[in-house]
C-alpha positions as CSV (number, residue, x, y, z in Angstrom):
1,M,-4.0,-3.2,0.8
2,G,-3.5,-2.6,4.7
3,A,-4.6,-5.8,5.8
4,L,-1.7,-7.2,3.5
5,Y,0.9,-5.1,5.1
6,W,0.1,-6.3,8.1
7,K,0.6,-9.8,7.2
8,I,3.5,-9.1,5.3
9,S,5.1,-8.0,8.8
10,E,3.9,-10.9,10.1
11,T,5.7,-12.9,7.9
12,A,9.1,-11.2,7.4
13,G,9.3,-11.6,11.2
14,I,9.3,-15.2,10.3
15,A,12.7,-17.3,9.8
16,T,14.2,-17.7,6.4
17,S,12.4,-21.0,5.4
18,P,10.8,-22.6,2.1
19,A,7.0,-21.8,3.9
20,R,8.6,-18.4,4.4
21,S,9.1,-17.8,0.9
22,A,5.9,-19.5,-0.3
23,A,3.8,-17.3,2.0
24,L,5.6,-14.0,1.1
25,E,5.0,-15.0,-3.1
26,E,1.1,-15.2,-2.1
27,L,1.3,-12.3,-0.7
28,R,2.9,-10.7,-3.4
29,H,-0.1,-11.7,-5.9
30,S,-2.3,-10.2,-3.6
31,L,-1.0,-7.5,-3.3
32,Q,-0.6,-7.0,-6.9
33,A,-4.3,-7.7,-7.3
34,E,-5.1,-5.1,-4.9
35,Y,-3.1,-2.3,-6.3
36,A,-5.0,-3.2,-9.8
37,V,-8.3,-2.6,-8.4
38,L,-6.3,1.1,-6.6
39,R,-5.4,1.9,-9.3
40,R,-8.9,1.7,-11.1
41,C,-10.4,3.1,-7.7
42,V,-8.2,6.3,-8.7
43,R,-8.7,6.3,-12.3
44,V,-12.6,7.2,-11.7
45,V,-11.5,9.8,-8.8
46,D,-9.5,11.3,-11.6
47,L,-12.4,11.5,-13.8
48,E,-15.0,12.5,-11.3
49,G,-13.7,14.0,-8.2
50,P,-12.9,16.9,-7.4
51,D,-9.1,18.7,-7.7
52,E,-8.2,18.3,-3.9
53,V,-9.8,14.8,-3.6
54,V,-7.5,14.2,-7.0
55,V,-4.8,15.3,-5.5
56,A,-5.4,13.1,-2.4
57,A,-5.7,9.7,-4.0
58,E,-2.9,10.6,-5.9
59,A,-0.8,10.6,-3.4
60,F,-2.4,7.8,-1.8
61,K,-1.7,5.7,-5.0
62,S,1.9,7.0,-4.9
63,S,2.7,6.0,-1.0
64,T,2.2,2.6,-1.8
65,D,5.4,2.6,-3.9
66,P,7.9,2.9,-1.0
67,P,6.4,-0.4,1.1
68,F,6.1,-2.5,-2.1
69,R,9.9,-1.9,-3.4
70,A,11.0,-2.5,0.3
71,F,8.5,-6.3,0.0
72,K,10.1,-6.8,-2.8
73,Q,13.9,-6.2,-1.6
74,L,11.8,-8.4,1.0
75,I,10.9,-11.2,-1.2
76,D,15.1,-11.4,-2.8
77,G,16.8,-11.5,0.6
78,D,17.9,-8.5,1.3
79,R,18.1,-8.2,5.6
80,T,17.7,-4.5,5.7
81,A,14.5,-4.2,4.0
82,P,12.3,-5.5,6.7
83,Q,12.9,-1.7,7.9
84,R,12.3,0.0,4.9
85,F,9.3,-1.8,4.8
86,E,8.0,-1.0,8.7
87,D,9.7,2.7,7.8
88,A,6.9,3.0,4.8
89,Y,3.9,1.8,6.5
90,E,3.0,5.0,8.5
91,P,3.2,7.3,5.3
92,F,1.0,5.0,3.7
93,W,-2.0,5.3,6.5
94,N,-1.0,9.0,6.8
95,A,-2.0,9.2,3.4
96,L,-5.1,6.9,3.4
97,A,-6.3,8.8,6.4
98,R,-5.4,12.2,4.2
99,F,-7.4,11.2,1.0
100,V,-10.4,9.7,3.5
101,D,-10.5,13.4,5.2
102,V,-10.7,15.0,1.7
103,A,-12.8,13.0,0.2
104,K,-15.8,13.0,3.0
105,T,-15.1,16.6,2.9
106,A,-15.8,17.0,-0.2
107,V,-18.8,14.7,-0.1
108,R,-20.4,16.9,2.5
109,T,-19.9,20.3,0.9
110,P,-22.9,21.4,-1.0
């Protein structure tokens, strides 16, 4: 998802055109597919993971909501959406880093 977020940021900077609209729509489909994978992975963590990993996984999944909402608004032509998307990017990465750290610790703890 992070790689797609980078592409969204790049595409958002392109002047409005049919090519930009098509690229954003393609990214929307790709992002939805990646989110489906993320949801399945979080379900596995919910079922099998220790509580602290479950909490971090759920927080990570939730961190994808603000950028996706802003992305949909960007597609709809909201001129303030690109900044909201950028503002949501750092919390997304922080939640991912937190999940990875918590998961590593859980795996390494006997």
